[in-house]
C-alpha positions as CSV (number, residue, x, y, z in Angstrom):
1,K,57.1,214.4,-4.9
2,S,53.2,212.8,-5.4
3,D,52.6,214.1,-8.9
4,Y,56.0,212.8,-10.0
5,L,55.3,209.1,-8.1
6,L,52.0,209.0,-9.9
7,K,53.4,209.5,-13.1
8,K,55.8,207.2,-12.7
9,G,53.3,204.4,-11.2
10,Y,54.9,204.1,-7.8
11,G,51.4,202.5,-6.6
12,G,52.4,201.5,-3.1
13,I,53.5,205.1,-1.8
14,I,50.4,206.6,-3.7
15,G,48.0,204.1,-2.2
16,V,49.1,204.5,1.4
17,G,49.6,208.3,1.1
18,K,46.7,209.3,-0.9
19,G,44.4,209.8,2.3
20,S,46.5,212.7,3.9
21,A,46.5,216.2,3.3
22,N,50.3,215.9,3.5
23,P,51.9,214.5,0.0
24,P,53.8,211.2,-0.2
25,A,57.2,211.7,-1.3
26,M,60.4,209.2,-2.1
27,L,63.7,210.5,-0.8
28,H,66.8,209.4,-2.4
29,L,70.5,209.8,-0.7
30,S,73.5,208.9,-2.7
31,Y,77.0,208.6,-1.7
32,E,79.4,207.8,-4.2
33,P,83.2,207.8,-2.7
34,K,85.9,209.3,-4.5
35,I,88.6,207.2,-5.8
36,S,91.8,208.3,-6.4
37,K,94.0,207.6,-9.1
38,S,95.9,205.1,-7.2
39,S,93.2,203.0,-5.9
40,K,91.9,202.4,-9.6
41,S,93.6,199.1,-9.6
42,N,91.8,197.9,-6.3
43,P,88.8,195.5,-6.9
44,K,85.6,196.9,-7.8
45,L,83.7,199.1,-5.2
46,K,80.9,197.2,-3.7
47,R,77.2,198.9,-3.9
48,Y,74.6,198.7,-1.4
49,A,71.1,199.9,-1.2
50,F,69.6,200.8,2.0
51,V,65.6,201.3,2.1
52,G,63.8,202.3,4.9
53,K,60.2,202.5,5.9
54,G,59.0,206.1,6.2
55,I,55.6,206.3,7.4
56,T,55.7,209.8,8.9
57,F,52.4,208.8,11.0
58,D,50.2,205.8,11.0
59,T,46.8,205.7,12.2
60,G,45.9,202.6,10.2
61,G,44.2,204.3,7.3
62,L,40.6,202.5,7.0
63,A,41.6,199.9,9.4
64,L,41.9,202.2,12.4
65,K,44.0,201.5,15.2
66,P,42.7,202.3,18.7
67,A,43.9,205.7,20.4
68,Q,46.5,203.7,22.3
69,G,47.8,201.8,19.5
70,M,48.7,205.3,17.7
71,E,50.6,206.7,20.2
72,A,53.9,205.6,19.4
73,M,53.2,205.9,15.7
74,K,55.4,209.0,15.1
75,S,58.1,206.4,15.0
76,D,56.8,204.6,12.1
77,M,59.3,206.4,10.2
78,S,62.4,204.6,12.0
79,G,63.4,202.6,9.4
80,A,63.9,205.9,7.3
81,A,65.3,207.4,9.8
82,A,68.1,204.9,10.6
83,V,69.1,204.4,6.5
84,V,69.3,208.1,5.8
85,A,71.9,208.6,9.1
86,A,73.7,205.5,8.6
87,T,74.7,206.6,4.9
88,I,75.7,210.2,6.2
89,A,77.7,208.7,8.7
90,I,79.4,206.7,6.3
91,A,79.8,209.6,3.8
92,K,81.4,211.3,6.7
93,L,83.5,208.2,7.4
94,N,84.7,208.3,3.5
95,L,84.2,204.7,3.2
96,P,85.2,203.5,0.0
97,I,81.5,201.8,-0.6
98,A,78.9,203.1,-2.8
99,I,75.9,203.5,-0.6
100,D,72.0,204.3,-2.1
101,A,69.4,205.5,0.5
102,W,65.8,205.6,-0.3
103,A,63.1,206.2,1.9
104,P,59.3,206.0,0.7
105,L,57.6,208.9,2.7
106,A,54.0,208.8,3.2
107,E,51.2,209.6,6.0
108,N,48.6,206.5,6.8
109,M,45.3,208.7,7.6
110,V,41.6,208.2,7.3
111,S,39.7,210.1,4.5
112,D,37.5,210.0,1.8
113,N,40.4,209.4,-0.4
114,A,42.3,206.4,1.3
115,T,42.7,203.3,0.3
116,R,39.9,200.9,1.0
117,P,40.2,197.2,1.9
118,S,39.9,194.9,-1.7
119,D,41.6,197.9,-3.6
120,V,44.3,196.4,-5.9
121,I,47.5,199.0,-6.5
122,K,50.4,198.3,-9.0
123,I,53.7,198.7,-7.5
124,Y,56.3,200.1,-9.2
125,G,57.7,197.9,-11.9
126,G,54.4,196.3,-12.4
127,K,52.9,193.7,-9.7
128,T,49.7,194.2,-8.4
129,V,49.0,193.8,-5.0
130,E,45.2,193.3,-3.2
131,V,45.3,195.5,-0.2
132,L,43.2,193.5,2.2
133,N,44.5,195.6,5.3
134,P,45.2,199.2,4.8
135,D,46.9,199.0,8.2
136,A,49.6,196.5,6.5
137,E,51.1,199.7,4.5
138,G,54.8,199.8,5.4
139,R,55.3,196.7,2.8
140,L,53.3,198.6,0.2
141,V,55.8,201.6,0.4
142,L,58.9,199.4,0.8
143,A,57.9,197.2,-2.2
144,D,58.0,200.6,-4.4
145,A,61.5,201.2,-3.1
146,I,62.8,198.0,-3.2
147,V,62.1,197.9,-6.9
148,K,63.4,200.9,-7.9
149,A,66.8,200.8,-5.8
150,T,67.6,197.8,-8.1
151,E,66.4,199.4,-10.9
152,V,68.8,202.3,-10.4
153,A,72.0,200.4,-9.4
154,E,71.7,197.9,-12.4
155,K,72.8,201.0,-14.2
156,S,76.2,200.7,-12.0
157,G,76.4,196.6,-12.5
158,G,74.2,196.1,-9.7
159,L,73.7,195.5,-5.9
160,D,76.2,193.4,-3.5
161,G,73.9,194.0,-1.1
162,L,70.4,195.5,-0.4
163,V,69.1,196.0,3.1
164,D,65.1,197.1,4.0
165,V,64.7,198.4,7.7
166,A,61.5,198.7,9.1
167,T,59.0,199.1,12.1
168,L,57.2,196.3,10.2
169,T,54.9,194.3,12.3
170,G,53.3,194.0,15.8
171,A,54.3,190.1,15.3
172,Q,58.1,191.0,15.9
173,V,57.3,192.4,19.4
174,V,55.4,189.5,20.3
175,A,58.1,187.1,19.2
176,L,61.2,188.9,20.0
177,G,60.2,191.7,22.5
178,T,61.4,195.2,22.8
179,R,65.1,195.1,22.7
180,T,65.8,192.3,19.7
181,S,65.0,193.0,16.4
182,A,64.8,190.4,13.9
183,V,66.7,189.6,10.8
184,M,65.5,187.5,7.5
185,T,67.5,186.9,4.4
186,N,68.0,185.4,1.0
187,N,71.5,185.0,1.6
188,E,73.1,183.4,4.7
189,D,76.6,184.5,4.3
190,F,74.9,188.3,4.2
191,S,73.3,187.8,7.0
192,D,76.2,186.6,9.2
193,L,78.2,189.4,7.8
194,F,75.4,191.8,9.4
195,L,74.8,190.0,12.4
196,T,78.7,190.1,13.2
197,A,78.5,193.8,12.4
198,A,75.5,194.1,14.7
199,D,77.3,192.2,17.6
200,I,80.4,194.6,17.0
201,S,77.7,197.4,17.5
202,G,75.9,196.0,20.6
203,E,72.7,196.0,18.7
204,Q,70.5,192.5,19.5
205,F,69.3,191.2,16.1
206,W,68.0,187.7,15.7
207,P,68.0,185.7,12.4
208,M,64.3,184.3,11.7
209,P,63.4,182.2,8.6
210,L,61.2,182.9,5.6
211,P,59.0,179.7,5.4
212,E,58.2,178.7,1.9
213,E,55.0,176.9,3.2
214,L,53.5,180.4,4.3
215,R,54.1,182.2,1.0
216,A,50.8,180.4,-0.3
217,S,48.4,182.5,2.4
218,L,49.5,185.7,0.4
219,D,47.9,184.4,-2.6
220,S,45.3,186.6,-4.3
221,P,42.6,185.6,-6.9
222,T,42.5,189.3,-8.0
223,A,46.3,189.9,-7.9
224,D,49.6,189.3,-8.4
225,I,50.0,188.8,-4.2
226,A,47.7,190.0,-1.2
227,N,49.2,192.6,1.0
228,I,48.2,190.1,4.3
229,G,48.4,186.5,4.7
230,E,48.6,184.1,7.2
231,R,48.3,185.8,10.9
232,M,50.6,182.9,12.7
233,G,53.5,183.9,11.6
234,G,53.0,187.0,10.2
235,M,56.5,188.8,10.7
236,L,57.5,186.1,8.8
237,V,54.7,186.3,6.1
238,A,55.8,190.1,5.9
239,G,59.4,189.0,4.9
240,L,57.8,186.6,2.4
241,F,55.8,189.8,1.2
242,L,58.9,191.8,0.4
243,K,61.0,189.0,-0.9
244,E,58.7,189.1,-3.8
245,F,60.1,192.2,-4.9
246,V,63.8,191.3,-4.3
247,K,65.8,190.0,-7.6
248,P,67.0,186.0,-6.4
249,E,70.4,187.1,-7.3
250,T,70.6,190.1,-4.8
251,P,72.0,189.4,-1.4
252,W,69.1,190.9,0.5
253,L,68.3,191.2,4.2
254,H,65.0,192.5,5.6
255,L,65.2,194.0,9.3
256,D,62.0,194.3,11.4
257,I,62.8,196.4,13.9
258,A,59.1,197.2,15.2
259,G,60.2,196.8,18.9
260,P,63.3,198.5,19.5
261,A,62.7,201.6,17.5
262,Y,60.9,203.6,20.3
263,N,61.3,202.9,23.8
264,E,58.4,203.7,25.7
265,K,59.8,202.3,29.1
266,T,62.9,203.7,31.3
267,A,66.0,204.3,29.6
268,H,69.2,201.6,29.1
269,G,72.3,201.3,28.8
270,Y,72.8,204.1,26.0
271,T,69.3,203.7,24.7
272,P,67.1,206.7,25.8
273,V,63.3,207.0,26.1
274,G,61.7,207.7,22.8
275,G,63.5,207.3,19.5
276,T,66.7,204.5,19.9
277,G,68.4,204.8,16.5
278,I,68.2,201.0,16.2
279,A,70.3,199.8,13.2
280,V,72.1,202.7,12.6
281,R,75.4,201.8,13.9
282,S,75.2,198.1,12.6
283,L,74.7,199.4,9.1
284,I,77.6,201.6,9.4
285,T,79.6,198.5,10.7
286,L,78.1,196.5,8.0
287,A,79.8,199.1,5.7
288,E,83.1,198.8,7.2
289,L,83.0,195.0,7.0
290,A,82.1,195.0,3.7
291,V,84.9,197.3,2.8
292,S,87.3,194.9,4.8
293,H,86.0,191.7,3.0
294,N,86.4,193.4,-0.4
């Protein structure tokens, strides 16, 4: 709940959600498989964290979107829906892998209390962010959740994989269209495993780079980092922003599903009109492959 988030320092979620009459929240769903006595000699269970962007509606905040740009914004929580659905399915399949799903939930609205351009917020864990554009809000709530997911997992030996899923950038749609999602990573082996899972699942994902030369565009004179940078390559810049909150030793994937998350045209294959459920099947298959690679 919002009082708890404020007390504990979740500045990203609070900063995005404070302009709404509906308070923000953080959803945590945990699956710990039951281990029989006969299996205790097996290798250590792998532990993954799934983090999903849960912007329940995105007006753009004080960087207000035009009306046409808001029509599909009820789907801006598709990342959160995907990680929750995948975790529930993995639990029902009783897969021997530990999963923690984190869904930072907020409504990005316009009000006299909304975050303003140039405001500086403090993300959970202490890093500060200069909010140059309140419509680049998804990365703020994800940053809180990524840091928290890592912190919680360290109590159980750390993470074998961290995956964030988000309808993050319009630049993703420009680059890859409405049927192919983007994958960015700090670990090529983890990315290859996921791309195999996506191929098995029949979901289209394409690997994208995280060019270091774009990182400087996120520099801020008043905070550790700004929430936007170079417009050209905006999808990659958003990935670089999130990378700042991931521990280098943690295998990490960033899935930008902005285009494929919501189908505004005609049904195709098993993809309906409306919310598509993109990434759910791939995350489940990733968990299955992780178990087989244990």
